[in-house]
C-alpha angles and dihedrals in degrees: 000000000000122000118248116261092219109089130194091253093054091051091051092049091050091051091051091048093051092046091052091049090051093050091049091052091050092051091049092052091047091054091049091050092048092050092051095050096044093050093192096119121192118355120218133215116209130201115225126212091273093055095253123136115246137168093228123076116254120261108259091212090065091058114120119212113224121196108230091212091061092061111095115208118205125351125306117260119262092249091056094050099048105049095137093043114131109217094203112076132185128223150136129263105245096179135002128170108195093188092058094034102232142088146150133266122207110219111225094207104044097025091230131133120235129194117242127192127200089245089064095055126106096176128028111262137195134188117296093019117142108236142175119219146161128232127239130177112253135180095278101026140300118347129197112239135175090031115187131178115246 
């Protein structure tokens, strides 16, 4: 005769599974009974005008009306921010190598150095010359273009 396929281990696992299911059903019924007898229903948490959680509703007289049009989303565009911006700047040539065709200009207003290439020159320049220039965005930052001696 063939041996039964149901082993002792399988029987024990099945008993544990049924016991767990029974306990779960009992807990569910206990929660339902507790909810019926308490009669409170769902509790709420409110947020007061300071942003703190409370169990009492906020006072409607403390409510502040905010105009939706006054809220600015994002940052203003560059053109909007710099209305009084003068495109022509003044500075001094701190370094220029005429054989390689590039150099740097030290801006007298913002105290920053800007790269200048020989293609952006109007007049020939040398080190320590006072110049006027405009800025243009390049690959690695702002470049001085339309550079003239002053």
